[in-house]
Phi, psi and omega in degrees: 000142175287129179213175185294308182300318178296319179296319180293319178297314181294322177299312181299323180295318181284319192245355172077020177201166177285146177284159177279339182187163179227133177234162177210160177213145186271157161288185180215153166252134174267108183295319174194151181111072185254130180065021173266340190292315180280000171258022177063025186264209185245143176223159181219073179267173166218149176288147185242168182273042168235126192228155168255129185247138180235122173255136187237141170228147180285157173233162178267355180245201181242029174273143165252120181243128182238137174228164183216148174302333187263007180221135183285341188246139170278150178240135180229153182207140175287143180305323181290347183259003180298132178197165180299334186253011188289325187221144174248173177079198186299327183292346177297331181291301181293320180289328175295324178296318179299318176297316183294328175301321177294324178295334177266014169107002177293137177276094183274356181287344185239017177263150174275158177290168180218156166258135179233133170242134188243131175226155184201145168244018173277119183300136180274135177081009187260004182077020180250017172062054173298327181292316178295323177303316178294311181303314185287324176297317180289320180299314180292321179302307182290322178302312184285320182292319180276356178066040185282327175079022178286147172276172187290323175302324177291319177298325175299319179295322177301315179296319178296319179298321175301311180300316185285312189269322185271311182278329178089021178258123186278052185273165176270202188256003186301310188299313180295322179296317179297316183295329182267329189254354184299152175227161182299136177056033184217152170256165179245107173277113186246126169272110187283354172273307182273342188065017170294135182234137179235122180275121188244122177298139180266321179063028179297311183297317181298330180267005179073032183247151174234150175256113183264131175256129178245098180278110181292343184063020166269107188283145178231166179217125182288344181277359180274184189286331185298314181296314181296324180294320178295317179296319178297322177297320178296318180292323177294320178297320178296316179297318183295333180260002175070033177239159182290323176204166180294343174303331184283357181259152175241169183301325181283359172273354187289332176299316178293320179301321181295332180280328189270323191259155171293163190299315183294314179298319179300318181292324175297316180295316182301318179303311185295316183294314181287330179292320175305314179295322179296323176301310180297320179292324178297313181294318178299313180296319179300316180292319188273326189232351179092170187293337181293350183258001188268357186305316181302327179290321177297315178298315180295324177299316181296316179303320180292320178289328178287315190264319184267315182268343175051056179239004176274172176224163185304323180296318178296317179299319180294320179298315181294310183297321181292317177297317179296319183292341183248025166102006177300144174295320176193155180210151179197158167290156179226149181098190188287343178101184181064027184134196178087220190240156166252158175236152177219129174270120188223155171288149188306316183298340182271357181302308180292329180294308182293322175304312182295317183291322178294315180299320179292321179295321178293319181295321180297323179278351182082017179279160174301142183296130178283162171254122187240128182202162177264155173227153175246152173290124188236174179291149177287194185305143184201162168272132183258332183201000000 
């Protein structure tokens, strides 16, 4: 597990001195609201108790040097050389954040260089937003250490700009917002148009519920063509219907959409429009009836992503179906799709049962063994030491 003492030790091991501070930021589970963020819609994620930790030390020059537990080599770049194309690979994330801070108005001409060491226990490629955890941890670290004074919504934009321009993934702002704004035992209802955020208590623990993550270990990448193609379909659907974004449509607009759009574009649009409504229905039900009543919306969300948006894979479908068949309150794939994880909301006694049944179902199909674990809603990005 990524922790404060471990981060300080690893920094000292790499750079030969104690760090000046340690910061961290969590991954996230999206409870519901998939592919709605870049359509100006609604999402309802929560920060999880898996975190990326950044230890920082000052330098006397203007180099930024980054190292990681997961890479044998440190990468360094002069502050004046920061650009979207300066570095490839894993180091593009932290160095891209430094560049993006400048794009949002940070005066980088007068900052000193830093050494950064990065550690994480957020699974990579599992749909739990390891990339946003890294971006937000670095953004908060540099913001506070350099005294930039950005608020958290702006830091979320910094992370999104890094993802879009440096990494090349056309994602929205949900992941960074969850990582920065999350609170313990709470989800973040985010309006991706206004960026208004409302922290909603989940009450999972009080109701005897656990959120089970089933990492299929089918890795996905948002920078590939599948994600971009879905975004292009959504934009084409909005143009075809004469609206600025799919956020402007309601469920009762779908009859007209079916008449105007080709079948594939219509199904992409239908997913986004109905998913927006499911997010609002989930939050309303959570407030009025508690978490035990939200299962039907989770189930319907998965069916929509499987059939209309076509971003599921057989392993995700098997995980969801097995959890549902063995008593889950609700289950769905989570994240951008084409791999990654499914989630299941379950009563506590069923955690070992569903874990065992999912593992057996994967073995029977000859799939790679999944990794199954529970997560709790945790605090967003913070300084740890």
